[in-house]
C-alpha positions as CSV (number, residue, x, y, z in Angstrom):
1,M,-0.3,-0.2,0.3
2,K,1.4,3.3,-1.1
3,K,2.0,5.5,1.7
4,T,0.9,9.2,2.1
5,I,2.6,11.9,3.9
6,N,1.5,15.7,4.3
7,R,3.5,18.8,2.9
8,R,5.1,20.0,6.1
9,D,6.7,16.4,6.8
10,F,7.6,16.5,2.8
11,M,9.4,19.5,3.8
12,K,11.0,18.0,6.3
13,A,11.9,15.0,5.1
14,S,13.1,16.6,1.9
15,S,15.5,18.6,3.9
16,L,17.0,15.8,5.7
17,A,17.7,13.9,2.8
18,G,20.1,16.6,1.6
19,L,21.9,16.3,4.8
20,G,22.2,12.9,3.7
21,L,20.4,11.6,7.1
22,I,17.3,9.1,5.7
23,V,16.6,6.9,2.9
24,P,14.6,9.3,0.5
25,N,12.3,6.5,-0.4
26,D,11.3,6.2,2.6
27,P,10.5,9.4,5.0
28,L,7.9,9.0,6.8
29,T,8.8,6.2,8.8
30,T,12.7,7.7,9.3
31,L,10.7,10.9,10.5
32,Y,8.6,8.8,13.0
33,N,12.1,6.9,14.0
34,L,13.7,10.1,14.8
35,N,11.1,11.6,16.4
36,L,12.6,15.0,15.2
37,D,10.0,17.2,17.0
38,G,9.0,15.0,20.1
39,K,5.3,14.7,18.8
40,N,5.8,11.2,17.4
41,A,7.1,9.2,20.9
42,V,8.6,6.1,19.3
43,F,9.4,2.9,21.2
44,P,13.3,1.5,21.9
45,K,15.0,0.2,18.3
46,D,14.7,-3.5,19.6
47,F,11.1,-2.9,20.7
48,L,9.0,-6.6,20.7
49,W,6.0,-6.1,18.6
50,G,4.0,-9.9,18.9
51,V,0.9,-11.1,19.2
52,A,0.0,-13.7,22.4
53,A,-2.4,-17.1,21.9
54,S,-2.8,-20.3,24.0
55,G,-2.9,-24.1,23.9
56,P,-6.2,-24.7,25.7
57,Q,-8.1,-22.0,23.5
58,T,-6.9,-22.8,20.0
59,E,-5.8,-26.4,20.0
60,S,-8.6,-28.8,19.6
61,R,-8.6,-31.8,22.4
62,E,-7.2,-34.8,19.8
63,G,-3.8,-36.1,20.8
64,R,-3.7,-34.8,24.2
65,G,-4.7,-35.6,27.6
66,R,-8.1,-34.8,29.7
67,S,-7.5,-31.4,31.3
68,N,-9.2,-29.7,34.0
69,W,-10.6,-27.2,31.7
70,D,-12.2,-30.2,29.6
71,V,-14.2,-31.7,33.1
72,F,-14.9,-28.4,34.4
73,I,-16.6,-27.0,30.8
74,D,-18.5,-30.5,30.1
75,N,-19.7,-30.5,33.7
76,V,-21.4,-27.0,33.1
77,G,-22.9,-28.2,30.0
78,G,-20.5,-25.8,27.8
79,S,-19.8,-22.3,27.6
80,A,-22.3,-19.4,27.8
81,D,-22.4,-19.8,23.4
82,G,-22.7,-23.4,24.0
83,T,-19.7,-24.4,22.1
84,N,-16.7,-26.1,24.0
85,N,-13.0,-26.8,23.5
86,M,-13.3,-30.1,21.4
87,R,-12.2,-28.5,18.1
88,N,-11.1,-24.7,18.7
89,T,-9.1,-23.2,16.1
90,E,-7.3,-26.5,15.3
91,F,-4.1,-24.4,15.7
92,E,-1.9,-27.8,16.2
93,K,-3.2,-28.7,12.2
94,R,-3.4,-24.9,10.8
95,Y,-0.6,-23.1,12.4
96,L,1.4,-22.3,9.2
97,D,-1.8,-20.4,7.5
98,E,-1.6,-17.7,10.7
99,F,2.5,-17.8,10.5
100,K,2.5,-16.5,6.9
101,M,-0.2,-13.8,7.9
102,L,1.6,-12.7,10.7
103,R,5.4,-12.4,8.6
104,D,3.7,-11.0,5.8
105,A,1.9,-8.1,8.5
106,G,5.7,-7.5,10.2
107,V,4.8,-9.3,13.3
108,K,7.8,-10.0,15.0
109,A,7.6,-12.4,18.0
110,F,4.7,-15.2,18.9
111,R,3.3,-15.6,22.3
112,F,2.0,-18.9,23.0
113,S,1.4,-21.7,25.4
114,F,2.5,-25.1,25.8
115,S,0.0,-27.4,26.7
116,W,0.6,-29.5,29.7
117,P,-2.1,-32.2,29.4
118,R,-0.5,-32.9,25.4
119,V,2.9,-33.4,26.9
120,Q,2.6,-35.5,30.0
121,P,-1.3,-36.7,29.3
122,E,-1.9,-39.6,31.6
123,T,1.1,-39.8,33.6
124,P,4.2,-38.0,35.3
125,G,7.8,-38.8,33.8
126,S,8.9,-39.0,29.9
127,P,6.5,-36.9,27.9
128,N,4.8,-37.7,24.8
129,A,7.0,-38.2,21.9
130,K,4.2,-36.8,19.4
131,A,3.8,-34.2,21.4
132,M,7.9,-33.2,21.5
133,S,7.8,-33.4,18.2
134,Y,5.1,-31.0,17.5
135,Y,6.5,-28.5,19.5
136,D,9.7,-28.8,18.3
137,K,8.8,-28.1,14.7
138,L,6.1,-25.5,16.0
139,I,9.3,-23.1,17.4
140,D,11.0,-24.1,13.9
141,A,8.5,-22.9,12.0
142,M,8.0,-19.4,14.1
143,L,11.5,-19.1,13.5
144,E,11.2,-19.6,9.8
145,H,8.6,-17.2,9.6
146,G,10.7,-14.2,11.5
147,L,8.3,-14.6,14.5
148,E,10.5,-14.8,18.0
149,P,9.2,-17.7,20.4
150,V,7.8,-16.4,23.8
151,P,6.4,-19.7,25.5
152,T,4.0,-19.5,28.2
153,L,4.6,-23.1,30.2
154,F,0.7,-22.7,32.1
155,H,-1.7,-20.6,30.4
156,W,-4.7,-22.5,33.0
157,D,-5.0,-26.1,31.6
158,M,-3.9,-29.0,34.0
159,P,-3.9,-33.0,33.3
160,L,-5.9,-34.3,35.4
161,W,-3.0,-36.7,36.9
162,A,-1.4,-34.1,38.6
163,G,-4.1,-32.7,40.7
164,D,-4.6,-28.9,41.7
165,F,-2.8,-26.3,43.5
166,L,-4.3,-27.4,46.7
167,K,-1.4,-29.3,47.7
168,R,2.3,-28.2,47.7
169,D,3.3,-31.1,45.4
170,I,2.1,-29.6,42.5
171,S,5.2,-27.8,42.6
172,D,7.3,-30.4,41.8
173,K,5.6,-31.8,39.2
174,M,5.4,-28.0,37.3
175,Q,9.2,-28.2,37.7
176,D,9.6,-31.3,35.8
177,Y,7.2,-30.5,33.5
178,A,9.1,-27.0,32.9
179,D,12.3,-29.1,32.9
180,I,11.2,-31.3,30.1
181,M,10.3,-27.9,28.0
182,S,13.3,-26.1,28.7
183,R,15.4,-28.6,27.6
184,L,13.5,-29.2,24.0
185,V,13.2,-25.6,23.1
186,G,16.7,-24.6,24.3
187,S,18.0,-20.9,23.3
188,R,15.9,-20.8,20.7
189,A,13.2,-18.5,22.8
190,K,15.1,-16.0,24.7
191,T,12.1,-14.7,26.5
192,W,9.7,-17.2,28.5
193,L,6.5,-17.4,30.8
194,A,6.0,-19.2,33.9
195,F,1.9,-18.6,34.5
196,N,-0.3,-16.4,32.7
197,E,-2.4,-14.3,35.3
198,P,-2.3,-16.1,38.3
199,S,-5.1,-13.7,39.9
200,V,-7.5,-15.4,37.4
201,I,-6.7,-19.0,38.5
202,A,-6.4,-18.0,42.0
203,A,-9.5,-16.0,42.4
204,F,-11.8,-17.5,39.9
205,G,-10.8,-21.2,39.9
206,Y,-10.1,-21.4,43.8
207,G,-12.5,-18.6,45.4
208,K,-15.4,-18.0,42.9
209,G,-15.5,-21.3,41.4
210,T,-16.7,-19.9,37.9
211,F,-13.5,-21.6,36.3
212,A,-11.7,-24.9,36.5
213,P,-11.2,-26.5,38.7
214,G,-14.2,-24.9,40.0
215,Y,-13.3,-24.7,44.1
216,H,-15.5,-22.2,46.1
217,S,-13.9,-21.2,49.2
218,K,-11.5,-18.7,51.0
219,K,-9.6,-21.7,52.0
220,T,-8.9,-23.2,48.6
221,M,-8.2,-19.7,47.1
222,G,-5.5,-19.1,50.1
223,A,-3.9,-22.6,49.2
224,A,-3.7,-21.9,45.2
225,I,-2.2,-18.6,45.9
226,H,0.4,-20.1,47.4
227,H,1.2,-22.8,45.7
228,I,0.9,-21.1,42.8
229,N,3.9,-18.5,44.1
230,V,6.2,-21.6,45.0
231,S,5.6,-23.3,41.7
232,Q,6.2,-20.3,40.0
233,A,9.7,-20.1,41.7
234,K,10.3,-23.9,41.1
235,I,9.8,-23.2,37.3
236,F,12.1,-20.1,37.4
237,E,14.9,-22.5,38.7
238,A,14.3,-25.4,35.9
239,V,14.2,-22.9,33.0
240,R,17.5,-21.1,34.2
241,S,19.1,-24.0,34.6
242,N,18.6,-25.3,31.2
243,V,18.7,-21.9,29.1
244,P,20.9,-19.8,31.3
245,A,20.8,-16.7,29.1
246,V,16.9,-16.8,29.5
247,K,14.4,-14.1,30.9
248,I,12.0,-15.6,32.5
249,A,8.9,-13.8,34.6
250,S,5.1,-14.4,34.6
251,A,1.9,-12.4,33.2
252,F,0.4,-10.7,35.6
253,N,-3.2,-9.5,35.0
254,I,-3.0,-6.0,36.5
255,M,-7.1,-4.7,36.8
256,P,-7.5,-1.9,39.2
257,F,-10.8,-2.4,41.1
258,E,-12.9,0.6,42.2
259,A,-16.2,1.7,43.7
260,L,-18.0,4.7,42.3
261,S,-20.6,5.1,45.0
262,G,-18.5,7.1,47.3
263,K,-19.8,4.7,50.4
264,K,-17.3,3.3,52.7
265,E,-18.3,-0.4,52.4
266,D,-18.2,0.0,48.9
267,I,-14.4,1.5,48.9
268,D,-13.4,-0.9,51.0
269,A,-14.4,-3.9,49.3
270,A,-12.9,-2.6,46.6
271,H,-9.9,-2.0,47.7
272,F,-9.6,-5.8,49.2
273,V,-10.3,-7.1,46.1
274,D,-7.8,-4.7,44.5
275,V,-5.1,-6.0,46.2
276,L,-5.6,-9.5,46.3
277,W,-6.1,-9.5,42.6
278,N,-3.0,-6.9,41.8
279,Q,-0.7,-7.5,44.7
280,S,-0.8,-11.3,45.5
281,F,1.5,-12.4,43.5
282,A,3.6,-9.6,41.7
283,D,4.4,-8.6,45.4
284,P,6.0,-12.1,46.9
285,T,7.4,-12.5,43.7
286,Y,9.8,-8.8,43.9
287,G,10.3,-10.1,47.9
288,L,7.8,-7.3,49.3
289,G,6.0,-10.4,50.8
290,Y,2.3,-10.9,51.1
291,P,0.1,-7.8,51.8
292,D,-1.6,-7.3,55.2
293,L,-4.6,-8.4,54.3
294,I,-3.7,-11.3,52.0
295,K,-1.6,-12.7,54.8
296,P,-4.8,-14.6,56.7
297,F,-5.7,-16.8,53.6
298,V,-2.1,-17.8,53.2
299,E,-0.2,-18.2,56.1
300,P,-1.4,-22.1,56.8
301,Y,0.8,-23.1,54.0
302,I,3.7,-21.1,54.3
303,K,7.0,-22.9,55.3
304,D,9.9,-22.3,56.5
305,G,12.2,-20.3,54.0
306,D,9.4,-20.0,51.3
307,L,9.2,-16.2,51.5
308,N,12.7,-16.3,50.3
309,F,12.2,-18.9,47.8
310,I,9.2,-17.0,46.4
311,A,10.9,-13.9,45.9
312,S,12.3,-15.3,42.5
313,K,13.3,-12.0,41.1
314,P,11.8,-12.1,37.1
315,D,13.8,-10.8,34.3
316,F,11.2,-8.3,33.8
317,F,7.2,-7.7,34.7
318,G,4.9,-9.4,32.4
319,V,1.4,-7.4,32.2
320,N,-1.8,-8.3,30.7
321,F,-4.4,-4.9,31.0
322,Y,-8.1,-4.8,29.7
323,S,-9.6,-2.1,31.8
324,R,-10.2,-1.5,35.2
325,T,-13.3,-2.9,36.8
326,F,-16.0,-1.2,38.8
327,V,-17.8,-2.5,41.9
328,K,-19.6,-2.4,45.1
329,A,-19.7,-4.6,48.2
330,D,-21.6,-7.8,48.0
331,N,-23.3,-8.2,51.2
332,D,-23.7,-11.7,50.8
333,K,-21.9,-14.0,53.9
334,H,-21.0,-16.7,51.2
335,S,-19.3,-14.2,48.8
336,I,-15.6,-14.8,48.5
337,L,-14.4,-11.9,46.8
338,G,-17.0,-9.5,48.7
339,T,-17.9,-7.4,45.5
340,I,-20.5,-7.2,42.8
341,P,-19.4,-5.9,39.3
342,I,-21.3,-2.7,38.2
343,A,-21.7,-1.0,34.9
344,P,-18.8,1.5,34.1
345,P,-19.2,5.1,34.1
346,S,-21.0,6.0,30.9
347,E,-18.0,8.2,29.5
348,L,-15.8,4.9,29.2
349,E,-16.5,3.4,25.2
350,K,-17.5,-0.5,25.8
351,T,-16.4,-3.3,23.8
352,Q,-17.6,-6.6,24.2
353,E,-16.1,-7.5,27.2
354,F,-13.9,-4.5,28.7
355,P,-14.1,-0.5,29.0
356,Y,-12.0,1.1,27.0
357,D,-9.6,2.8,29.5
358,P,-6.4,4.0,27.7
359,N,-5.6,6.7,30.5
360,T,-5.3,3.4,32.8
361,Y,-2.9,2.0,31.0
362,T,-0.5,4.3,31.1
363,K,-1.2,5.0,34.9
364,I,-0.7,1.1,35.7
365,L,2.6,0.9,33.8
366,L,3.9,4.1,35.7
367,D,2.6,2.3,38.9
368,I,4.4,-0.8,38.3
369,D,7.5,0.9,37.6
370,K,7.5,3.1,40.9
371,K,6.8,0.1,42.9
372,Y,8.9,-2.7,41.5
373,G,12.1,-0.8,41.2
374,Q,11.5,0.4,37.5
375,P,11.5,-3.3,36.4
376,D,11.9,-3.8,32.3
377,I,8.2,-4.3,31.4
378,L,6.9,-6.5,28.9
379,A,3.3,-5.8,27.7
380,T,2.1,-9.6,27.6
381,E,-1.2,-8.8,26.6
382,F,-3.9,-6.1,25.4
383,G,-6.4,-6.4,23.1
384,F,-10.2,-5.8,22.2
385,A,-13.3,-8.1,21.8
386,I,-15.7,-6.1,19.2
387,E,-18.8,-7.0,17.6
388,E,-17.7,-7.6,13.9
389,D,-19.7,-7.9,10.3
390,K,-18.8,-10.8,8.2
391,P,-15.8,-10.8,5.9
392,I,-16.1,-9.3,2.2
393,N,-13.6,-10.4,-0.5
394,G,-11.2,-12.0,1.6
395,I,-10.7,-9.2,4.5
396,L,-13.0,-8.3,7.6
397,N,-13.0,-4.4,8.3
398,D,-13.1,-3.7,11.9
399,P,-12.2,0.3,12.7
400,Q,-13.5,0.1,16.2
401,R,-10.5,-2.3,16.9
402,I,-7.9,0.0,15.3
403,K,-8.8,3.1,17.2
404,Y,-8.6,1.0,20.3
405,I,-5.3,-0.6,19.2
406,Q,-3.9,3.3,18.5
407,G,-5.2,4.4,21.8
408,Y,-3.5,1.6,23.6
409,I,-0.3,1.8,22.0
410,K,-0.6,5.7,22.3
411,A,-1.0,5.4,26.0
412,A,2.0,3.1,26.0
413,Q,4.1,5.5,24.4
414,E,3.4,8.1,27.3
415,A,4.5,5.8,29.8
416,V,7.8,5.5,27.8
417,K,7.9,9.2,27.8
418,K,7.9,9.3,31.3
419,G,10.8,6.7,32.0
420,V,8.8,3.4,31.9
421,K,11.1,0.7,30.5
422,L,8.7,-0.4,28.1
423,K,10.5,-3.6,25.9
424,G,7.6,-4.8,23.9
425,M,3.6,-5.1,23.2
426,M,1.7,-8.3,22.6
427,Y,-1.8,-8.2,21.5
428,W,-4.3,-10.4,22.3
429,S,-4.8,-12.8,20.0
430,S,-3.6,-13.7,17.0
431,T,-7.0,-15.1,16.0
432,D,-10.2,-15.5,17.1
433,N,-10.1,-18.1,19.8
434,W,-12.4,-20.0,22.2
435,E,-12.8,-17.6,25.4
436,W,-13.1,-20.0,28.1
437,T,-16.7,-19.8,29.8
438,L,-17.7,-17.3,26.9
439,G,-17.3,-19.8,23.9
440,L,-16.5,-18.5,20.5
441,S,-18.5,-15.4,21.1
442,H,-16.3,-13.0,22.0
443,H,-13.7,-11.8,19.0
444,F,-10.6,-10.5,19.6
445,G,-8.2,-11.7,17.2
446,L,-6.5,-10.0,14.5
447,I,-7.5,-12.9,12.1
448,H,-11.2,-14.1,11.7
449,I,-11.6,-17.6,11.8
450,D,-14.6,-19.3,9.7
451,K,-16.6,-21.1,12.4
452,N,-17.7,-23.6,10.1
453,T,-14.2,-24.2,8.1
454,L,-11.5,-22.6,10.5
455,E,-10.4,-20.8,7.4
456,R,-8.1,-18.1,8.6
457,I,-9.2,-14.6,7.0
458,P,-7.0,-11.5,7.9
459,K,-9.2,-8.5,9.4
460,K,-7.9,-4.6,8.5
461,S,-6.4,-4.1,11.9
462,L,-4.0,-6.7,11.7
463,E,-2.5,-4.6,8.2
464,Y,-2.9,-1.4,11.0
465,Y,-1.1,-3.2,13.5
466,G,1.8,-3.9,10.9
467,K,2.0,-0.3,10.1
468,C,2.6,0.1,14.0
469,I,5.2,-2.2,14.0
470,K,6.8,-0.1,10.8
471,V,7.1,3.1,12.5
472,N,7.7,1.8,15.4
473,A,4.9,3.8,17.0
474,A,1.1,4.7,17.0
475,A,0.9,4.8,13.2
476,D,-1.7,7.5,12.0
477,V,-5.3,5.5,11.0
478,R,-6.0,6.5,7.5
């Protein structure tokens, strides 16, 4: 597509060309990267532009063992739209179609997850040979398509034989799994993630019971919080032992909780769940210990030396951000989290799932920078589910998503201008996929999936994201 440039920028580019400072046939990109007037904030030269996906949301059940999510979704009768994870997008058979589209758009990295039930389907010990061959070829295919592999070890799917986070020995099983996979991958992946969104696992899977495995008590939630933190530290040990130059962290979902009413009971309730969600994992991982509000839940499970061990010094801060959540107090004595979600303020635009909230994105990046000692930060997920039209002539037009992508990239640029060491951004997700209890009805992807044929069809937002990658900043929307 031919690039346009306004008269002011053309004159500036021409002057620079005369000085031998730019390549004359691509002046606009060079202007963005030179950032001469300070208005086009750009990211570092080695900024990692990627997309994210997960095994349990894209791979089918074929060829793997039964997982906690298989049992959970089957027991509740399927997702909200009546679908399940039997087929998903059949990523394991069709990934080359995606990689070609991502490569052509200019995407630089692919965050994905291994499926533990595929690697060790029925028992601990030796991994499944077909699974290891598949993941070995998958990583090679990423590299062949110019995509840096960014593996996640645990994106919520657990083989049934492994148990769950109620027992401490899960950490040993996860360490063995991490050892197997890091030996397979070796130096081909430089950046790893141990857990995806541990707060979701603990709060929804072991607290509210609305996600797998479906436990509903404060006691089970407390056990899960601590045993996830122990498991994370053991995963770090295993991967660092096998890949000494690796950078490893977890992807923390940072989601501020706010009360709108001004009532003390609502403010207190929002504060509790905010601490639970946003600090139960990041704080102990960075050596700050458990917050006071969380200590009563985890203290029964802490052993001597644990707090030092789980302060495992990640190599960067992985952050998934979508929006704030707005709540009021739940006076039901059986409530685990003590809050009820309420509608967001009317001034925030709505997507299918979360409000569009770019100002808060800047704020949470600045907060992470300040609280955790100015770490390197990787934006491991940001994305938007929107109502979409059907594809026309082999492409799907999604201008609303493009607007939102631009807004969040600009929000990240604001944080970088203020000193935040943001090292990359990964859009969720590569394709539309199975969104857990929501099913297939919420579309986050840059690539459309035909529900019948599973054909991959690019969206205009993929093209736009590629433009952002080329200029290393939020590109103009034209």
